[in-house]
C-alpha positions as CSV (number, residue, x, y, z in Angstrom):
1,M,6.4,39.7,-4.2
2,R,2.7,39.5,-3.3
3,G,2.0,37.4,-6.4
4,V,4.6,34.8,-5.3
5,E,3.2,34.6,-1.8
6,E,-0.3,34.1,-3.2
7,A,0.9,31.3,-5.5
8,F,2.8,29.7,-2.7
9,R,-0.2,29.7,-0.4
10,R,-2.5,28.5,-3.2
11,N,-0.3,25.4,-3.6
12,F,-1.1,24.4,0.0
13,Q,-4.8,25.3,-0.3
14,E,-5.2,23.1,-3.4
15,G,-3.5,20.2,-1.7
16,R,-0.3,20.1,-3.8
17,E,2.1,20.5,-0.9
18,V,3.0,18.9,2.4
19,G,5.9,21.1,3.2
20,A,7.8,23.6,1.1
21,A,9.9,26.8,1.0
22,V,10.7,29.5,-1.5
23,C,13.4,32.2,-1.4
24,V,14.5,35.0,-3.6
25,F,17.6,37.3,-3.5
26,E,17.9,40.4,-5.7
27,D,20.9,42.7,-5.9
28,G,22.5,41.0,-3.0
29,E,19.5,41.3,-0.6
30,E,16.9,38.7,0.4
31,I,13.6,40.0,-0.8
32,L,11.4,37.0,-0.1
33,S,11.5,34.0,2.2
34,L,8.4,31.8,2.7
35,Q,8.0,28.4,4.3
36,G,5.0,26.4,5.3
37,G,3.4,23.0,5.9
38,F,5.0,20.1,7.6
39,R,8.2,18.1,7.5
40,D,6.6,14.7,7.8
41,A,3.8,12.7,6.3
42,A,1.8,12.6,9.5
43,R,1.8,16.5,9.5
44,S,3.0,16.6,13.1
45,E,6.3,18.4,12.6
46,P,5.9,22.0,11.3
47,W,8.2,23.1,8.5
48,D,10.0,26.2,9.9
49,D,12.9,28.4,9.0
50,S,15.5,25.8,10.2
51,T,14.1,22.9,8.1
52,L,16.5,21.2,5.6
53,V,15.4,19.0,2.7
54,L,16.8,16.8,0.0
55,V,16.9,18.6,-3.4
56,W,17.9,15.6,-5.6
57,S,19.5,16.8,-8.9
58,A,19.5,20.5,-7.9
59,T,22.6,19.3,-6.1
60,K,24.4,19.2,-9.5
61,A,24.6,23.0,-9.5
62,P,26.7,23.5,-6.4
63,A,28.6,20.3,-7.2
64,S,29.5,21.6,-10.7
65,A,30.7,24.9,-9.2
66,C,33.0,23.0,-7.0
67,A,34.4,21.0,-9.9
68,L,34.8,24.1,-12.1
69,H,36.6,25.9,-9.1
70,A,39.0,23.0,-8.8
71,I,39.7,22.9,-12.6
72,H,40.4,26.7,-12.6
73,A,42.6,26.5,-9.5
74,A,44.7,23.8,-11.1
75,G,45.4,26.1,-14.1
76,L,43.3,24.0,-16.5
77,N,40.5,24.8,-18.9
78,L,37.5,22.8,-20.2
79,E,39.5,21.7,-23.3
80,T,41.7,19.6,-21.0
81,T,41.3,15.9,-21.4
82,V,40.2,14.1,-18.3
83,A,42.9,11.5,-18.8
84,E,45.6,14.2,-18.4
85,F,45.1,14.1,-14.6
86,W,43.1,10.9,-14.3
87,P,45.2,8.3,-16.3
88,E,43.0,5.4,-15.5
89,F,40.1,7.2,-17.3
90,A,41.8,6.7,-20.6
91,Q,40.3,3.3,-21.2
92,S,37.6,1.9,-23.6
93,G,37.8,4.8,-26.0
94,K,37.8,7.7,-23.4
95,E,41.4,8.9,-23.9
96,N,40.3,12.0,-25.7
97,L,37.2,13.0,-23.7
98,T,37.5,16.6,-22.4
99,L,36.2,18.2,-19.3
100,E,33.8,20.2,-21.4
101,Q,32.2,17.0,-22.8
102,V,31.9,15.6,-19.3
103,M,30.5,18.8,-17.8
104,T,27.9,19.3,-20.5
105,H,26.6,15.7,-20.5
106,R,28.2,15.0,-23.9
107,A,30.6,12.3,-22.9
108,G,28.2,9.4,-23.4
109,L,28.7,8.2,-19.8
110,F,25.1,8.4,-18.6
111,A,25.0,4.7,-17.5
112,L,27.4,2.0,-16.4
113,D,27.5,-1.6,-17.7
114,D,29.1,-3.0,-14.5
115,P,26.2,-4.2,-12.3
116,S,28.5,-4.4,-9.3
117,A,28.8,-0.6,-9.2
118,S,26.9,0.5,-6.1
119,L,25.6,4.0,-5.4
120,L,27.0,3.9,-1.8
121,D,30.4,2.4,-2.8
122,R,32.3,5.2,-4.4
123,E,35.3,3.1,-5.3
124,S,33.2,0.6,-7.2
125,V,31.7,3.4,-9.2
126,V,35.0,5.0,-10.0
127,R,36.5,1.7,-11.2
128,A,33.4,1.1,-13.4
129,I,33.7,4.6,-14.9
130,E,37.3,3.9,-15.8
131,H,36.4,0.7,-17.7
132,Q,33.2,2.1,-19.2
133,R,32.9,2.7,-22.9
134,P,30.8,5.7,-23.9
135,Q,27.2,4.6,-24.5
136,I,26.8,7.0,-27.5
137,P,29.5,8.8,-29.5
138,P,30.8,11.8,-27.7
139,N,29.4,15.1,-29.0
140,A,26.4,13.2,-30.5
141,G,24.3,15.5,-28.3
142,P,23.4,15.9,-24.7
143,A,22.5,12.7,-22.8
144,Y,21.9,13.5,-19.2
145,A,23.8,11.4,-16.6
146,P,21.5,11.6,-13.5
147,R,23.7,9.5,-11.2
148,V,27.1,8.9,-12.8
149,F,27.7,12.7,-13.2
150,G,28.2,13.2,-9.5
151,F,30.9,10.6,-9.3
152,L,32.7,12.1,-12.2
153,L,32.7,15.5,-10.6
154,D,33.8,14.1,-7.2
155,E,36.7,12.2,-8.8
156,I,37.7,15.3,-10.8
157,V,37.9,17.3,-7.6
158,R,39.8,14.6,-5.8
159,R,42.3,14.2,-8.6
160,L,42.9,18.0,-8.9
161,S,43.1,18.8,-5.2
162,G,45.2,16.1,-3.6
163,G,42.3,14.0,-2.4
164,E,39.8,16.5,-1.1
165,S,36.2,15.3,-1.6
166,L,33.7,17.5,-3.4
167,G,31.5,17.7,-0.3
168,A,34.5,19.0,1.7
169,R,35.4,21.5,-1.0
170,W,31.8,22.7,-1.1
171,R,31.9,23.5,2.7
172,R,35.3,25.1,2.6
173,V,35.1,27.2,-0.5
174,F,31.4,28.2,-0.7
175,A,29.1,27.1,2.2
176,E,31.0,28.2,5.2
177,P,32.2,31.6,3.9
178,L,28.8,32.4,2.5
179,G,26.9,31.0,5.5
180,L,25.0,28.5,3.4
181,D,22.9,25.9,5.2
182,F,23.5,23.3,2.5
183,W,25.5,20.0,2.6
184,I,26.7,17.3,0.2
185,G,27.1,14.7,2.9
186,L,25.0,15.9,5.9
187,P,26.6,15.6,9.4
188,E,24.6,13.5,11.8
189,S,24.2,16.5,14.1
190,E,21.9,18.1,11.5
191,H,19.7,15.1,10.7
192,H,17.0,16.2,13.2
193,R,16.2,19.2,10.9
194,V,15.6,17.3,7.7
195,A,12.1,16.9,6.2
196,T,11.0,13.4,5.2
197,M,10.9,12.9,1.4
198,L,7.5,11.7,0.2
199,A,7.1,9.7,-3.0
200,P,4.9,11.1,-5.8
201,K,1.2,10.4,-5.6
202,P,-0.1,8.1,-8.3
203,G,-1.8,9.6,-11.3
204,P,-1.6,10.3,-15.0
205,P,1.7,12.0,-16.2
206,A,1.7,15.5,-17.6
207,K,1.7,15.5,-21.4
208,A,5.3,16.8,-21.3
209,D,6.4,13.7,-19.3
210,E,4.6,11.1,-21.4
211,L,7.7,10.1,-23.4
212,F,9.9,10.1,-20.3
213,I,7.5,7.9,-18.4
214,K,7.1,5.5,-21.3
215,A,10.9,5.2,-21.7
216,F,11.4,4.8,-17.9
217,A,9.2,1.7,-18.0
218,D,11.5,0.1,-20.6
219,P,14.4,-1.7,-18.8
220,A,16.5,-1.4,-22.0
221,S,16.0,2.3,-22.6
222,P,18.7,4.9,-22.0
223,T,16.3,6.5,-19.6
224,R,15.8,3.5,-17.3
225,R,19.5,2.5,-17.5
226,A,20.7,6.0,-16.6
227,F,18.4,6.4,-13.6
228,A,19.3,2.9,-12.3
229,S,23.0,3.2,-12.6
230,P,24.9,3.0,-10.3
231,A,22.5,0.6,-8.6
232,G,20.7,1.3,-5.3
233,L,18.3,3.7,-3.6
234,A,15.5,3.0,-6.2
235,A,12.7,4.3,-4.0
236,A,12.3,7.9,-2.8
237,S,11.8,6.6,0.8
238,A,15.3,5.1,0.7
239,M,16.8,8.6,0.6
240,N,15.4,9.2,4.2
241,A,17.8,6.7,5.7
242,P,20.4,8.3,8.0
243,Q,23.4,6.7,6.2
244,V,22.1,8.0,2.9
245,R,21.7,11.5,4.2
246,S,25.3,11.4,5.4
247,A,26.6,10.0,2.2
248,S,28.3,12.3,-0.2
249,L,26.3,12.0,-3.4
250,P,27.1,15.1,-5.5
251,A,24.5,14.2,-8.3
252,M,21.5,13.7,-6.1
253,G,22.1,13.9,-2.4
254,G,22.4,17.6,-1.5
255,I,20.4,18.6,1.6
256,G,19.7,22.2,2.6
257,S,17.4,25.1,2.6
258,A,15.8,27.3,-0.1
259,R,17.6,30.3,1.4
260,A,21.0,28.6,1.0
261,L,20.3,27.7,-2.7
262,A,18.9,31.1,-3.5
263,K,21.8,32.9,-2.0
264,F,24.3,30.6,-3.8
265,F,22.6,31.4,-7.1
266,A,22.4,35.1,-6.2
267,M,26.2,35.0,-5.9
268,L,26.4,33.5,-9.4
269,A,24.0,36.1,-10.7
270,N,26.3,38.8,-9.3
271,G,29.3,37.7,-11.3
272,G,30.6,35.2,-8.8
273,R,31.1,37.9,-6.1
274,W,29.5,38.5,-2.7
275,Q,30.1,41.4,-0.4
276,D,33.3,42.4,-2.3
277,R,34.7,38.8,-2.2
278,E,35.3,36.8,-5.4
279,F,34.1,33.2,-5.1
280,L,34.4,32.3,-8.8
281,A,36.7,33.9,-11.4
282,P,35.1,35.5,-14.5
283,E,36.4,32.6,-16.6
284,I,34.4,30.2,-14.5
285,L,31.3,32.3,-14.8
286,D,31.7,32.2,-18.6
287,W,31.8,28.4,-18.4
288,I,28.6,28.4,-16.3
289,A,26.8,31.0,-18.4
290,A,27.7,30.0,-21.9
291,P,25.3,27.6,-23.8
292,A,27.3,24.6,-24.8
293,A,24.9,21.8,-25.7
294,Q,21.4,21.6,-26.9
295,G,19.4,18.8,-28.5
296,F,16.9,16.0,-27.9
297,D,18.1,14.2,-24.8
298,P,17.6,10.4,-25.1
299,V,17.6,10.1,-21.3
300,L,15.3,12.9,-20.4
301,Q,13.2,12.4,-23.6
302,R,12.9,16.1,-24.4
303,E,14.8,19.0,-25.8
304,M,17.5,20.0,-23.3
305,A,20.2,22.6,-23.1
306,F,23.3,22.6,-20.9
307,S,26.2,24.8,-20.0
308,A,29.1,23.5,-17.9
309,G,27.2,21.6,-15.2
310,F,24.0,23.7,-15.3
311,T,20.9,23.6,-17.3
312,R,19.4,26.4,-19.5
313,D,16.1,26.7,-21.2
314,P,16.4,25.5,-24.8
315,I,15.9,28.1,-27.5
316,D,14.5,27.9,-31.1
317,A,16.2,29.0,-34.3
318,D,14.9,32.6,-33.7
319,G,16.4,32.7,-30.2
320,R,13.1,32.4,-28.4
321,K,12.7,30.0,-25.4
322,I,11.1,26.7,-26.2
323,R,10.1,26.6,-22.5
324,A,10.6,29.1,-19.7
325,M,11.3,26.9,-16.7
326,L,13.9,29.5,-15.6
327,G,11.8,32.6,-16.3
328,P,11.9,34.8,-19.3
329,S,15.6,35.8,-19.3
330,T,17.7,34.0,-22.0
331,S,20.7,34.4,-19.8
332,A,19.3,32.4,-16.8
333,F,20.9,29.1,-15.7
334,G,20.1,26.7,-12.9
335,H,19.1,23.2,-12.1
336,A,16.0,21.3,-11.2
337,G,15.6,18.3,-8.9
338,A,13.5,15.2,-9.1
339,G,10.0,15.8,-7.8
340,G,9.8,19.5,-8.4
341,S,12.6,21.5,-6.7
342,L,14.3,24.3,-8.7
343,A,17.0,26.9,-8.3
344,F,18.4,29.3,-10.8
345,A,20.3,32.6,-11.4
346,D,19.1,35.4,-13.6
347,P,22.1,37.7,-14.2
348,T,20.0,40.3,-16.0
349,R,18.1,40.9,-12.7
350,R,21.0,39.9,-10.4
351,L,18.5,37.5,-9.0
352,G,18.7,34.1,-7.2
353,F,15.7,31.9,-6.9
354,A,15.1,28.6,-5.1
355,Y,12.0,26.4,-4.4
356,V,12.2,23.2,-2.4
357,M,9.6,20.8,-1.1
358,N,9.2,17.3,0.4
359,Q,6.0,16.0,-1.5
360,M,7.4,14.9,-4.8
361,E,5.4,15.1,-8.0
362,L,5.5,12.8,-11.1
363,G,7.8,13.9,-13.9
364,V,11.4,15.0,-14.4
365,L,11.1,18.8,-14.6
366,P,9.1,21.1,-12.2
367,H,5.4,21.5,-13.0
368,E,2.7,24.0,-12.0
369,R,3.6,24.2,-8.3
370,C,7.0,25.6,-9.0
371,Q,6.2,27.3,-12.3
372,S,3.4,29.3,-10.8
373,L,6.0,30.8,-8.4
374,V,8.4,31.7,-11.3
375,R,5.6,33.3,-13.3
376,A,4.5,35.3,-10.4
377,L,8.0,36.4,-9.7
378,Y,8.3,38.0,-13.1
379,S,4.7,39.2,-13.6
């Protein structure tokens, strides 16, 4: 692990970080936990082992596990149509959409046409989803839903569990039994531990992000529409507001530690079991691990691959990775968060990895800060 520690320290030495943490579990044991820097822009509050931080879309991984757990507990499978248990969903051409299409970003619901749908008004978003026509034909290929996805998952959980929210299910089924310091809807009592999220520094985009940045600047593009719908919280600084930290936003609002995410993914890498307790049935792990959708994503403007709620590294026709964001293993799955955070499971190594930070970087997938850690982990 010396290489990982060196890469982590180098990120600070080269001015890439304000505060950050990285954690690795292997074979059920924590083998690395590092943190450093500061929780605030003024660099007056040291980042320590108790610090929590927003992880943006990396939240989609625990949120998806909650939805899959609820689906399995209800005796359903991914071929079930959403309208079977959410009748109001069967409007505007969505009557035959399946859970698999929703979970793998192939439902065409990456943006909402209703401008009144507000990110902090769950009911308005649910109603807008019910009336929304798919933006592209289902199964046309993956089209990532950065914001809408979380509301879809939350409503699926509520419909299948008698009204229990996804955030509550996360705490009950996973976080509390596993001792995970991670929340989807942070209690006010924990706010004092949260690092301030800092917007990316201006500068030229990485070559891999050029198409995404260009599309994001076009108000009519799928990219811009997806990241602006439902409306609200357009600036990174807006996520630091207390009411936002306490809101349950399963697509982008998870707050926690690198250790919590790494341990959660280590549980997934160990077949859904931890200390002889089964948290996820083998069928659910199959849904999470199996590649289900790959293609050029018109929202993220790059080749993407998804399983049920998780991302995978896309592969070429010869089975080789097109990029290795999740390390060299073709069985790895995980999820990145805006600005650079990343967490993943590697079942071949029975390994869980997580990197979190508060200084965001430009782009939609992690760049050198995080990738240097992943490379060092496997070197």
